[in-house]
Every structure is written in C-alpha cells, then in structure tokens.
N, C-alpha and C positions, 0 to 999 in steps of 0.2 A: 654666933655660928648659924649657918643656914641649914634648913632641913634637907636631907638627901632626897633626890628625885626618885620616887618609886617608879618601877617599870610598869608601863601601862599594859593592859590586857592585849591591846592591839600589837604592841612591840613584842610581847612574850609569844603571841601566836605567830608572828612573822619569824621569830627566831626558831620556834619549834618546826615550822614548815621548812625553813632552810636546812635545819638539822636533819629532818626526815629525807629531804631531797639529796643531801650529801651522803647520807647513809645508803640510800638506794643506789647511788652511783658507785660507791666504794664496795658494797657487798656483792660478791659474785652471784650471778644468776645461774642456777643449775641448768645445764643443757637438757632439753627434753630428749629422752631416749625413744626410739621408734617403738620399742616394745610397750612403752607407757602410753603411746598415742592411740586414739581410736582410728580404725581403718576408714579411709575415705571410701564411700560407696558411690556408684553412678547415680544414685537417687539424690545425692546432696545437691542443693540448688547451684552452687558454684561449679560443681563437677558437671552438671547438666549444661550450664552455660558455656563451659569450655570443652565440651565433647569428651570428657574423661571416660575411658574404658579400663576396666580392671585387667583386661587381656588385649594387647595390641592386635592380636590375630583376629579379633572380632570386629575391628574397625572397618566400616564400609568406605573404601577409597573413593567411591562415587559421591558419597555424602560429604566426606571430608577431603577435599581436593589437595590439601597440604600434606596429607599422610603418605609416608613411604614405608615399605615393608621393613626396613632396618631400624625404624624409629621405635624406641621403647623408653619408658621413664628411666631405665637403667643407663641409657646412653644420652640422657638429657642433662644440660647444664644446671637446671633447676633442682635436680635431685641431690639430696644431702645424705649424711650418715655414712655408715660403714659399707663399703662395697661388698657384695655377696649376700647382704641381708635381703630377704624377700619383701619386706615392708620397711620403707624409710621415709623420713621427713622430706618435704618439698617446699620450696619458697613460694610457690603459687598457692598452695593449700596449707597455710599455717595452722598448727595445732592438730594436723591429721597426718597419718602415715599413708603413703600411696604404694601400690603394688609396683615392684621393680619391672614387671612385665607389662605394665599398663601404658597408656598413651593419652595425651590431651593436645588440644590445638596450640598450646603455648610451648610445645617442644622446641628446644634449641640445642643444636649439636654441641657436645662437650668438646673443649679444645684439646 
C-alpha cells in the first residue's frame, strides 16, 4: 500500500482563502443606515472638489454654472435611503451621509 498524500500548506491555504471568499459572498452585508454614517462636511476633500454645499440655497450660481434653484440632493438620482430623512447616503460620497437640502456638481435629476 502507498502512503496517503498529505495536504500541502499551500493547498490548505488556497482552500482556506476560497472558503473565506465564498463565505463573504454568501453572508449578507448589513446596509449602512444614514443615522450611523458621519455627516459629510463642505471641508471634506471630495466635497470641496465637487462643490458640495450643505444648503443648496447658499450655492453661488455664478461660480457653479450648472446649478439651478430647484436642484437639491433630495431631488438627485445619487441620493439613497428613506425619503424624508434629513441626512441620507449618497453614491457619490460612500460612507457619508449628505444633507437632503444640499447640492454638488454631480447632481442628476431623478427619473
């Protein structure tokens, strides 16, 4: 009789990584609630780069030529979360909650 082939460390590690990857895909990822997210501030580097304002009424239309008076985060396609919440997640600023009354240059009209 021959000796059984022991599993090499490399093979064991590969199997472990595959198992972890499969577990990550199968396990549900809890959705971040806006209440749990830190609020985006105009001082944030990404917010500055995109002209984010906490209050759309403070946007200077001369400085931001694409801004229109009826544009707010609340009416933007990028805004997520529950309608009516004052601070909600946004696809443009992952991990942060934006003010529903805010505005940035990435504003896109909701369908």
